[in-house]
All heavy atoms as an XYZ file, in Angstrom:
770
protein
N     -53.282      7.461     19.385
C     -54.277      8.550     19.310
C     -55.254      8.259     20.388
O     -55.687      7.159     20.693
C     -54.953      8.463     17.909
C     -55.964      9.432     17.896
C     -53.984      8.633     16.780
N     -55.653      9.320     21.048
C     -56.738      9.221     22.037
C     -57.567     10.458     21.939
O     -57.266     11.562     21.557
C     -55.964      9.142     23.481
O     -57.091      9.022     24.438
C     -55.298     10.455     23.762
N     -58.878     10.203     22.293
C     -59.855     11.334     22.337
C     -60.276     11.568     23.837
O     -61.221     12.315     24.044
C     -61.138     10.965     21.473
C     -61.891      9.763     21.982
O     -61.531      9.132     23.075
O     -62.893      9.475     21.316
N     -59.494     11.080     24.800
C     -59.865     11.139     26.100
C     -60.669     10.012     26.693
O     -60.617      9.793     27.823
N     -61.255      9.291     25.855
C     -62.057      8.132     26.288
C     -61.496      6.813     25.676
O     -61.262      5.860     26.407
C     -63.565      8.212     25.853
O     -64.061      9.470     26.393
C     -64.365      7.123     26.407
N     -61.265      6.911     24.387
C     -60.789      5.718     23.729
C     -59.361      6.090     23.101
O     -59.047      7.211     22.878
C     -61.618      5.328     22.539
S     -63.227      4.818     23.115
N     -58.569      5.016     22.990
C     -57.284      5.266     22.406
C     -56.888      4.075     21.513
O     -57.316      2.975     21.691
C     -56.231      5.482     23.468
O     -56.024      4.346     24.169
N     -55.985      4.304     20.638
C     -55.465      3.235     19.707
C     -53.954      3.612     19.324
O     -53.613      4.765     19.470
C     -56.310      3.087     18.463
O     -55.893      1.977     17.799
C     -56.276      4.303     17.538
N     -53.249      2.642     18.912
C     -51.889      2.922     18.541
C     -51.507      2.135     17.268
O     -52.174      1.098     16.994
C     -50.912      2.640     19.672
O     -50.945      1.199     19.979
N     -50.505      2.460     16.593
C     -50.001      1.850     15.409
C     -48.521      1.899     15.368
O     -47.929      2.955     15.581
C     -50.603      2.462     14.218
C     -50.091      1.936     12.887
C     -50.472      0.467     12.626
O     -51.626      0.120     12.850
N     -49.506     -0.244     12.167
N     -47.864      0.811     15.220
C     -46.302      0.741     15.079
C     -46.015      0.995     13.654
O     -46.675      0.652     12.721
C     -45.818     -0.528     15.526
N     -44.977      1.907     13.508
C     -44.475      2.217     12.202
C     -42.939      1.922     12.124
O     -42.263      2.027     13.135
C     -44.686      3.701     11.875
C     -46.107      4.094     11.637
C     -46.866      4.643     12.730
C     -46.740      3.912     10.407
C     -48.137      5.026     12.523
C     -48.051      4.290     10.301
C     -48.733      4.844     11.367
O     -50.013      5.106     11.178
N     -42.466      1.651     10.857
C     -41.098      1.374     10.729
C     -40.573      2.468      9.770
O     -41.196      2.746      8.683
C     -40.807     -0.022     10.055
O     -41.245     -0.934     10.940
C     -39.323     -0.118      9.709
N     -39.533      3.152     10.122
C     -38.978      4.200      9.312
C     -37.728      3.710      8.649
O     -36.878      3.166      9.350
C     -38.689      5.468     10.094
C     -37.969      6.502      9.182
C     -39.936      6.058     10.723
N     -37.652      3.744      7.309
C     -36.418      3.253      6.641
C     -35.685      4.486      6.097
O     -36.258      5.232      5.372
C     -36.805      2.312      5.462
C     -35.651      1.939      4.649
C     -37.623      1.074      5.973
N     -34.420      4.608      6.492
C     -33.610      5.722      6.069
C     -32.971      5.224      4.748
O     -32.170      4.268      4.777
C     -32.635      6.144      7.140
C     -33.394      6.592      8.341
C     -31.628      7.225      6.620
C     -32.492      6.892      9.516
N     -33.211      5.925      3.731
C     -32.564      5.647      2.478
C     -31.297      6.412      2.244
O     -31.268      7.583      2.381
C     -33.532      6.005      1.308
O     -32.919      5.742      0.028
N     -30.232      5.696      1.896
C     -28.902      6.342      1.718
C     -28.573      6.522      0.210
O     -28.009      5.628     -0.310
C     -27.809      5.507      2.476
S     -28.099      5.388      4.253
N     -29.160      7.548     -0.404
C     -28.882      7.768     -1.792
C     -27.849      8.835     -1.952
O     -27.638      9.685     -1.034
C     -30.183      8.211     -2.517
O     -30.635      9.455     -1.883
C     -31.214      7.231     -2.381
N     -27.084      8.835     -2.952
C     -26.100      9.833     -3.327
C     -24.858      9.690     -2.430
O     -24.150     10.600     -2.295
N     -24.649      8.429     -1.929
C     -23.445      8.269     -1.023
C     -22.370      7.592     -1.824
O     -22.669      6.516     -2.517
C     -23.786      7.470      0.275
C     -22.579      7.153      1.051
C     -24.927      8.132      0.944
N     -21.085      8.077     -1.733
C     -20.078      7.417     -2.554
C     -18.675      7.726     -1.854
O     -18.521      8.672     -1.149
C     -20.106      7.948     -4.030
O     -19.760      9.317     -4.081
N     -17.737      6.866     -2.302
C     -16.324      6.953     -1.898
C     -15.586      7.423     -3.217
O     -15.862      6.825     -4.232
C     -15.815      5.687     -1.304
C     -14.271      5.788     -1.062
C     -16.450      5.442     -0.012
N     -14.628      8.299     -3.073
C     -13.897      8.766     -4.205
C     -12.438      8.832     -3.819
O     -12.078      8.983     -2.648
C     -14.387     10.207     -4.578
C     -15.811     10.147     -5.076
O     -16.147      9.417     -6.027
N     -16.671     10.782     -4.296
N     -11.453      8.780     -4.806
C     -11.647      8.795     -6.307
C     -11.997      7.425     -6.697
O     -12.104      6.465     -5.981
C     -10.293      9.212     -6.739
C      -9.388      8.658     -5.713
C     -10.140      8.768     -4.378
N     -12.350      7.372     -8.052
C     -12.768      6.109     -8.684
C     -11.608      5.039     -8.680
O     -11.908      3.829     -8.604
C     -13.202      6.313    -10.069
N     -10.379      5.553     -8.867
C      -9.209      4.643     -8.855
C      -8.030      5.285     -8.017
O      -8.062      6.482     -7.812
C      -8.728      4.346    -10.304
O      -8.285      5.571    -10.847
C      -9.751      3.713    -11.152
N      -7.154      4.469     -7.666
C      -6.020      4.903     -6.908
C      -4.707      4.723     -7.792
O      -4.740      3.679     -8.543
C      -5.759      4.239     -5.624
C      -6.817      4.483     -4.557
C      -6.624      3.592     -3.262
C      -6.790      5.922     -4.116
N      -3.726      5.578     -7.645
C      -2.581      5.335     -8.465
C      -1.708      4.137     -7.898
O      -1.858      3.810     -6.745
C      -1.733      6.571     -8.316
C      -2.146      7.224     -7.039
C      -3.586      6.823     -6.961
N      -1.006      3.484     -8.787
C      -0.137      2.383     -8.344
C       1.010      2.917     -7.481
O       1.225      4.136     -7.459
C       0.386      1.592     -9.518
C      -0.736      0.858    -10.213
O      -1.637      0.364     -9.499
N      -0.645      0.716    -11.561
N       1.672      2.086     -6.860
C       2.765      2.484     -5.928
C       4.075      1.898     -6.336
O       4.173      0.924     -7.138
C       2.400      1.939     -4.530
N       5.145      2.459     -5.753
C       6.483      1.917     -6.044
C       7.106      1.380     -4.660
O       6.909      2.065     -3.651
C       7.463      3.017     -6.496
O       6.830      3.617     -7.737
C       8.851      2.571     -6.781
N       7.618      0.205     -4.733
C       8.220     -0.497     -3.533
C       9.224      0.484     -2.989
O      10.091      1.100     -3.659
C       8.826     -1.724     -3.975
C       9.381     -2.597     -2.741
C      10.122     -3.826     -3.194
O      10.630     -3.842     -4.255
N      10.088     -4.830     -2.302
N       9.110      0.599     -1.569
C      10.022      1.420     -0.752
C      10.029      2.826     -1.057
O      10.914      3.576     -0.537
C      11.523      0.854     -0.801
C      11.586     -0.626     -0.472
C      13.056     -1.087     -0.666
C      11.130     -0.946      0.935
N       8.968      3.349     -1.722
C       8.807      4.823     -1.925
C       7.532      5.253     -1.161
O       6.481      4.595     -1.123
C       8.663      5.071     -3.438
N       7.565      6.479     -0.598
C       6.388      6.969      0.308
C       5.219      7.115     -0.705
O       5.309      7.400     -1.842
C       6.797      8.287      0.830
N       4.069      6.759     -0.137
C       2.794      6.762     -0.851
C       1.805      7.460      0.031
O       1.701      7.193      1.217
C       2.275      5.323     -1.132
C       1.102      5.142     -1.910
C       1.127      5.021     -3.273
C      -0.143      5.065     -1.335
C      -0.055      4.812     -4.064
C      -1.321      4.854     -2.103
C      -1.180      4.795     -3.426
O      -2.330      4.599     -4.237
N       0.978      8.376     -0.499
C      -0.114      8.965      0.239
C      -1.237      9.405     -0.787
O      -0.947     10.145     -1.730
C       0.400     10.252      0.909
O      -0.557     10.835      1.733
N      -2.373      8.893     -0.428
C      -3.631      9.209     -1.197
C      -4.754      9.493     -0.254
O      -4.959      8.711      0.666
C      -3.953      8.083     -2.209
C      -2.972      7.917     -3.297
C      -2.845      9.061     -4.227
O      -3.875      9.577     -4.604
N      -1.644      9.526     -4.422
N      -5.460     10.503     -0.477
C      -6.586     10.914      0.340
C      -7.907     10.509     -0.357
O      -8.145     10.834     -1.550
C      -6.677     12.482      0.604
O      -5.440     12.878      1.177
C      -7.851     12.762      1.471
N      -8.664      9.654      0.453
C      -9.995      9.339     -0.017
C     -10.950     10.327      0.430
O     -10.880     10.897      1.542
C     -10.361      7.917      0.520
C      -9.391      6.813      0.219
C      -9.786      5.515      0.977
C      -9.252      6.547     -1.253
N     -12.039     10.631     -0.333
C     -13.173     11.457      0.076
C     -14.447     10.746     -0.006
O     -14.571      9.732     -0.632
C     -13.125     12.726     -0.711
O     -13.327     12.347     -2.072
C     -11.825     13.477     -0.561
N     -15.501     11.275      0.546
C     -16.847     10.766      0.461
C     -17.767     11.886      0.234
O     -17.579     13.017      0.475
C     -17.194     10.025      1.743
C     -17.097     10.780      3.021
C     -18.308     11.675      3.229
O     -19.433     11.474      2.695
N     -18.121     12.718      3.939
N     -18.912     11.480     -0.425
C     -20.027     12.486     -0.553
C     -21.269     11.790     -0.064
O     -21.444     10.597     -0.048
C     -20.230     12.838     -2.061
O     -20.474     11.539     -2.791
C     -19.062     13.550     -2.661
N     -22.136     12.589      0.530
C     -23.400     12.076      0.997
C     -23.451     11.775      2.483
O     -24.572     11.596      3.020
N     -22.337     11.554      3.119
C     -22.392     11.278      4.511
C     -22.280     12.513      5.462
O     -21.698     13.458      4.929
C     -21.238     10.196      4.918
C     -21.267      8.869      4.152
C     -19.971      8.175      4.525
C     -22.488      8.135      4.582
N     -22.773     12.528      6.637
C     -22.670     13.661      7.514
C     -22.177     13.274      8.845
O     -22.117     12.062      9.257
C     -24.057     14.315      7.553
O     -24.998     13.418      8.201
N     -21.784     14.211      9.608
C     -21.287     13.918     10.984
C     -19.942     13.335     10.989
O     -19.143     13.614     10.070
N     -19.619     12.534     11.979
C     -18.347     11.882     11.994
C     -18.265     10.729     11.144
O     -19.005      9.776     11.224
C     -18.043     11.499     13.457
O     -18.154     12.613     14.296
C     -16.659     10.749     13.632
N     -17.360     10.728     10.195
C     -17.186      9.554      9.149
C     -15.977      8.714      9.724
O     -14.989      9.274      9.995
C     -16.997     10.144      7.805
C     -16.730      8.990      6.775
C     -18.181     10.920      7.340
N     -16.263      7.469      9.596
C     -15.163      6.507     10.003
C     -14.856      5.695      8.706
O     -15.706      5.153      8.011
C     -15.615      5.470     11.077
O     -16.041      6.269     12.225
C     -14.555      4.505     11.472
N     -13.527      5.539      8.427
C     -13.054      4.750      7.311
C     -12.507      3.460      7.754
O     -11.931      3.273      8.837
C     -11.961      5.554      6.642
C     -12.363      6.851      6.029
C     -12.466      8.063      6.675
C     -12.869      7.064      4.709
N     -12.895      9.031      5.874
C     -13.190      8.401      4.611
C     -12.984      6.270      3.621
C     -13.631      9.045      3.468
C     -13.445      6.871      2.467
C     -13.772      8.214      2.335
N     -12.706      2.448      6.883
C     -12.129      1.094      7.163
C     -11.928      0.312      5.947
O     -12.472      0.650      4.832
C     -13.052      0.285      8.055
O     -14.329      0.095      7.413
N     -11.105     -0.745      5.956
C     -10.966     -1.654      4.894
C     -11.906     -2.798      5.194
O     -11.766     -3.513      6.182
C      -9.540     -2.172      4.678
C      -9.376     -3.199      3.702
C      -8.557     -1.062      4.544
N     -12.887     -2.919      4.274
C     -14.069     -3.877      4.636
C     -13.746     -5.217      3.910
O     -14.499     -6.202      4.258
C     -15.347     -3.357      4.138
O     -15.351     -3.005      2.752
N     -12.841     -5.309      2.998
C     -12.528     -6.561      2.318
C     -11.116     -6.489      1.755
O     -10.707     -5.388      1.385
C     -13.536     -6.926      1.222
N     -10.347     -7.596      1.694
C      -8.976     -7.589      1.137
C      -8.049     -6.979      2.050
O      -8.324     -6.723      3.177
N      -6.845     -6.610      1.515
C      -5.827     -6.032      2.296
C      -5.146     -5.007      1.504
O      -4.899     -5.036      0.401
C      -4.780     -7.106      2.772
O      -4.245     -7.705      1.640
C      -5.365     -8.157      3.685
N      -4.671     -3.920      2.245
C      -3.831     -2.943      1.687
C      -2.430     -3.524      1.432
O      -2.056     -4.531      2.035
C      -3.597     -1.738      2.677
C      -4.981     -0.873      2.989
C      -4.589      0.064      4.097
C      -5.435     -0.143      1.738
N      -1.697     -2.880      0.491
C      -0.300     -3.354      0.302
C       0.461     -3.297      1.679
O       0.302     -2.290      2.488
C       0.303     -2.293     -0.723
C      -0.973     -1.839     -1.435
C      -2.024     -1.750     -0.440
N       1.342     -4.253      1.899
C       2.160     -4.324      3.105
C       2.865     -2.999      3.245
O       3.540     -2.531      2.351
C       3.075     -5.472      3.007
O       2.381     -6.690      2.750
C       3.826     -5.624      4.315
N       2.781     -2.412      4.463
C       3.458     -1.148      4.712
C       2.510      0.012      4.606
O       2.912      1.190      5.005
N       1.294     -0.057      4.084
C       0.321      1.009      3.913
C      -0.692      0.877      4.968
O      -1.074     -0.219      5.305
C      -0.317      1.103      2.530
C       0.595      1.311      1.420
C      -0.176      1.523      0.137
C       1.475      2.612      1.585
N      -1.188      1.947      5.485
C      -2.416      1.938      6.455
C      -3.433      2.952      6.003
O      -3.103      3.952      5.343
C      -1.820      2.320      7.878
O      -1.257      3.608      7.928
C      -0.846      1.234      8.428
N      -4.642      2.776      6.494
C      -5.743      3.672      6.208
C      -6.095      4.392      7.556
O      -6.338      3.771      8.506
C      -6.966      2.967      5.743
C      -8.287      3.743      5.656
C      -8.151      4.825      4.674
C      -9.399      2.790      5.301
N      -5.956      5.664      7.577
C      -6.296      6.522      8.728
C      -7.824      6.482      8.891
O      -8.508      6.933      7.961
C      -5.835      7.908      8.547
C      -6.057      8.738      9.812
O      -7.248      8.950     10.179
N      -5.022      9.225     10.419
N      -8.298      5.941      9.953
C      -9.799      5.703     10.091
C     -10.505      7.042     10.289
O     -11.789      7.090     10.157
C     -10.058      4.820     11.349
O      -9.547      5.421     12.479
C      -9.407      3.415     11.223
N      -9.868      8.197     10.638
C     -10.517      9.444     10.773
C     -10.437     10.237      9.468
O     -11.464     10.893      9.056
C      -9.897     10.171     11.966
O      -9.964      9.360     13.052
C     -10.597     11.481     12.169
N      -9.295     10.320      8.835
C      -9.056     11.232      7.733
C      -9.272     10.579      6.295
O      -9.401     11.325      5.417
C      -7.608     11.872      7.689
O      -6.710     10.777      7.502
N      -9.278      9.267      6.326
C      -9.380      8.613      5.084
C      -8.109      8.667      4.187
O      -8.211      8.399      2.930
N      -6.980      8.916      4.762
C      -5.675      8.916      4.054
C      -5.145      7.554      4.076
O      -4.888      6.939      5.174
C      -4.770      9.991      4.693
C      -3.316      9.859      3.926
C      -5.280     11.313      4.496
N      -4.699      7.046      2.889
C      -3.898      5.842      2.765
C      -2.511      6.359      2.641
O      -2.092      6.986      1.670
C      -4.330      4.920      1.574
C      -5.747      4.512      1.642
C      -3.430      3.745      1.403
C      -6.339      3.735      0.538
N      -1.589      5.817      3.550
C      -0.196      6.314      3.446
C       0.746      5.277      4.090
O       0.331      4.308      4.689
C      -0.117      7.621      4.299
O      -0.364      7.432      5.621
N       2.060      5.451      3.769
C       3.090      4.606      4.221
C       4.100      4.360      3.179
O       4.084      5.033      2.135
N       4.923      3.278      3.332
C       5.810      2.879      2.390
C       5.649      1.365      2.085
O       5.881      0.500      2.906
C       7.230      3.105      2.945
O       7.448      4.483      3.363
C       8.378      2.782      1.940
N       5.152      1.176      0.849
C       4.899     -0.215      0.517
C       6.145     -1.063      0.415
O       7.129     -0.656     -0.214
C       4.157     -0.143     -0.787
C       4.525      1.127     -1.329
C       4.765      2.037     -0.194
N       6.173     -2.278      1.021
C       7.458     -3.028      1.123
C       7.382     -4.309      0.208
O       8.402     -4.933      0.015
C       7.706     -3.414      2.527
O       6.668     -4.159      3.103
N       6.219     -4.693     -0.168
C       6.021     -5.982     -0.877
C       5.441     -5.755     -2.334
O       4.528     -5.059     -2.409
C       5.091     -6.913     -0.067
O       5.633     -7.142      1.258
C       4.969     -8.272     -0.738
N       6.129     -6.342     -3.199
C       5.626     -6.233     -4.712
C       4.391     -7.050     -4.785
O       4.196     -8.062     -4.138
C       6.725     -6.876     -5.670
C       8.102     -6.116     -5.587
C       9.063     -6.888     -6.531
C       7.955     -4.699     -6.070
N       3.594     -6.552     -5.739
C       2.349     -7.457     -6.056
C       1.194     -6.628     -6.341
O       1.137     -5.337     -6.358
N       0.055     -7.256     -6.545
C      -1.224     -6.598     -6.867
C      -2.125     -6.820     -5.614
O      -2.297     -7.986     -5.150
C      -1.835     -7.232     -8.125
O      -0.988     -7.104     -9.155
C      -3.199     -6.668     -8.402
N      -2.649     -5.645     -5.136
C      -3.458     -5.736     -3.858
C      -4.845     -5.280     -4.183
O      -4.995     -4.143     -4.730
C      -2.824     -4.883     -2.855
C      -1.399     -5.424     -2.388
C      -0.350     -5.083     -3.126
C      -1.369     -6.297     -1.325
C       0.954     -5.560     -2.772
C      -0.035     -6.762     -0.966
C       1.080     -6.407     -1.698
N      -5.844     -6.124     -3.873
C      -7.273     -5.730     -4.070
C      -7.846     -5.565     -2.741
O      -7.788     -6.431     -1.872
C      -7.944     -6.874     -4.920
C      -7.426     -7.086     -6.225
O      -7.386     -6.153     -7.069
N      -6.796     -8.227     -6.470
N      -8.636     -4.452     -2.507
C      -9.165     -4.185     -1.289
C     -10.522     -3.288     -1.483
O     -10.631     -2.548     -2.532
C      -8.216     -3.525     -0.281
C      -7.564     -2.298     -0.760
C      -8.067     -1.007     -0.413
C      -6.413     -2.354     -1.544
C      -7.469      0.098     -1.014
C      -5.746     -1.268     -2.037
C      -6.246     -0.001     -1.724
N     -11.340     -3.305     -0.582
C     -12.538     -2.415     -0.575
C     -12.484     -1.561      0.690
O     -12.238     -1.984      1.786
C     -13.730     -3.286     -0.523
O     -13.750     -4.092     -1.684
C     -15.054     -2.452     -0.594
N     -12.744     -0.298      0.386
C     -12.721      0.706      1.558
C     -14.133      1.082      1.810
O     -14.990      1.235      0.834
C     -11.903      1.993      1.108
C     -12.059      3.080      2.110
C     -10.499      1.596      0.909
N     -14.541      1.310      3.047
C     -15.832      1.708      3.466
C     -15.790      2.979      4.265
O     -14.869      3.127      5.127
C     -16.463      0.584      4.311
C     -17.884      0.955      4.752
C     -18.562     -0.202      5.531
O     -18.155     -1.298      5.563
N     -19.597      0.156      6.325
N     -16.683      3.874      4.012
C     -16.862      5.046      4.802
C     -18.367      5.020      5.376
O     -19.262      4.598      4.682
C     -16.765      6.283      3.903
N     -18.451      5.279      6.627
C     -19.742      5.133      7.318
C     -19.953      6.398      8.340
O     -18.865      6.774      8.977
C     -19.996      3.838      8.058
O     -21.301      3.850      8.582
C     -19.017      3.565      9.113
N     -21.080      6.813      8.503
C     -21.425      7.827      9.540
C     -22.234      7.329     10.585
O     -22.803      7.996     11.414
C     -22.033      9.082      8.825
C     -23.377      8.753      8.174
O     -23.929      7.670      8.363
O     -23.996      9.687      7.607
N     -22.345      5.905     10.589
C     -23.166      5.309     11.627
C     -24.571      4.959     11.250
O     -25.294      4.142     11.718
N     -25.126      5.653     10.228
C     -26.370      5.491      9.571
C     -26.250      4.959      8.248
O     -26.922      3.986      7.879
C     -27.203      6.742      9.641
O     -27.352      7.237     10.955
C     -28.578      6.542      9.051
N     -25.591      5.592      7.425
C     -25.302      5.236      6.017
C     -23.855      4.880      5.809
O     -22.988      5.256      6.610
C     -25.691      6.390      5.095
S     -27.452      6.784      5.165
N     -23.656      4.085      4.749
C     -22.193      3.836      4.385
C     -22.095      3.671      2.898
O     -23.064      3.505      2.159
C     -21.769      2.533      5.083
O     -22.529      1.446      4.640
N     -20.859      3.842      2.431
C     -20.459      3.627      1.017
C     -19.260      2.839      0.938
O     -18.345      2.946      1.838
C     -20.324      5.024      0.367
N     -19.036      2.151     -0.108
C     -17.836      1.347     -0.386
C     -17.364      1.545     -1.777
O     -18.093      1.893     -2.598
C     -18.054     -0.197     -0.169
O     -19.064     -0.619     -1.027
C     -18.463     -0.502      1.292
N     -16.120      1.303     -1.875
C     -15.417      1.242     -3.265
C     -14.388      0.293     -3.296
O     -13.461      0.252     -2.412
C     -14.972      2.752     -3.698
C     -14.492      2.607     -5.202
C     -14.123      3.923     -5.748
N     -15.157      4.892     -5.820
C     -15.967      5.194     -6.862
N     -15.910      4.370     -7.986
N     -16.875      6.063     -6.772
N     -14.254     -0.503     -4.370
C     -13.168     -1.535     -4.519
C     -12.024     -0.858     -5.258
O     -12.251     -0.060     -6.245
C     -13.716     -2.696     -5.281
N     -10.834     -1.176     -4.777
C      -9.660     -0.601     -5.407
C      -8.623     -1.746     -5.649
O      -8.597     -2.754     -5.054
C      -8.964      0.400     -4.447
C      -9.629      1.678     -4.286
C     -10.341      1.966     -3.088
C      -9.736      2.610     -5.291
C     -10.984      3.155     -2.878
C     -10.429      3.771     -5.151
C     -11.048      4.146     -3.972
O     -11.759      5.313     -3.753
N      -7.731     -1.482     -6.658
C      -6.615     -2.319     -6.951
C      -5.345     -1.443     -6.996
O      -5.364     -0.411     -7.749
C      -6.783     -3.040     -8.312
O      -7.969     -3.874     -8.196
C      -5.557     -3.898     -8.647
N      -4.344     -1.747     -6.187
C      -3.135     -1.033     -6.323
C      -2.036     -2.074     -6.620
O      -1.874     -3.007     -5.889
C      -2.806     -0.245     -4.924
C      -1.435      0.274     -4.907
C      -3.848      0.831     -4.711
N      -1.177     -1.692     -7.622
C       0.019     -2.529     -7.914
C       1.164     -1.890     -7.386
O       1.386     -0.703     -7.598
C       0.001     -2.684     -9.456
C       1.404     -3.469     -9.857
C      -1.117     -3.421    -10.020
N       1.989     -2.648     -6.579
C       3.191     -2.212     -6.086
C       4.284     -2.729     -6.911
O       4.464     -4.023     -7.107
C       3.535     -2.667     -4.605
C       4.837     -2.158     -4.140
C       2.296     -2.127     -3.668
N       5.082     -1.887     -7.656
C       6.083     -2.237     -8.620
C       7.407     -1.983     -8.046
O       7.642     -1.218     -7.107
C       5.832     -1.534     -9.943
N       8.512     -2.592     -8.611
C       9.861     -2.433     -8.223
C      10.229     -1.054     -8.608
O       9.744     -0.387     -9.523
C      10.687     -3.490     -8.944
N      11.218     -0.505     -7.780
C      11.547      0.853     -7.977
C      12.680      0.996     -9.160
O      12.945      2.095     -9.523
C      12.305      1.437     -6.730
O      13.351      0.631     -6.339
N      13.240     -0.094     -9.583
C      14.222     -0.039    -10.670
C      14.166     -1.246    -11.483
O      13.211     -2.094    -11.328
N      15.104     -1.426    -12.380
C      15.088     -2.611    -13.289
C      15.302     -3.886    -12.405
O      16.014     -3.841    -11.468
C      16.160     -2.407    -14.250
C      17.109     -1.366    -13.649
C      16.172     -0.521    -12.623
N      14.782     -4.998    -12.872
C      14.836     -6.194    -12.214
C      15.982     -7.045    -12.914
O      15.905     -7.170    -14.104
C      13.497     -7.012    -12.312
C      12.421     -6.280    -11.455
C      13.735     -8.467    -11.687
C      11.097     -6.884    -11.595
N      16.962     -7.433    -12.157
C      18.060     -8.196    -12.767
C      17.862     -9.681    -12.414
O      17.731    -10.011    -11.350
C      19.458     -7.699    -12.194
C      19.602     -6.248    -12.556
C      20.624     -8.503    -12.733
C      20.797     -5.575    -11.779
N      17.905    -10.423    -13.524
C      17.574    -11.897    -13.367
C      18.873    -12.701    -13.619
O      19.745    -12.432    -14.336
C      16.531    -12.403    -14.188
C      15.127    -11.708    -13.813
C      14.069    -12.257    -14.645
O      13.980    -13.459    -15.067
O      13.095    -11.525    -14.763
């Protein structure tokens, strides 16, 4: 601020609050080994260009997350339980959601 003769200044910090931001759906369906799988993730509350990533854990072997569209797709090849967290971010705010997907055999197991 100045009056032409004297001046002063003050530093301020602006905190951007990211409320109402989420990743959906709440759960993902399980998968079948060697069968095509495709699920679209969505987000609410983010704007502009949204980037998707796996921020913790790993997707089932054979599945990938499209970083632009939020689609998890592919053909799972390994049986098991897979725990992972997906993150959506617009560069300012982000949201995450933890998922569990079980990859089961496509037919009866013979022992």
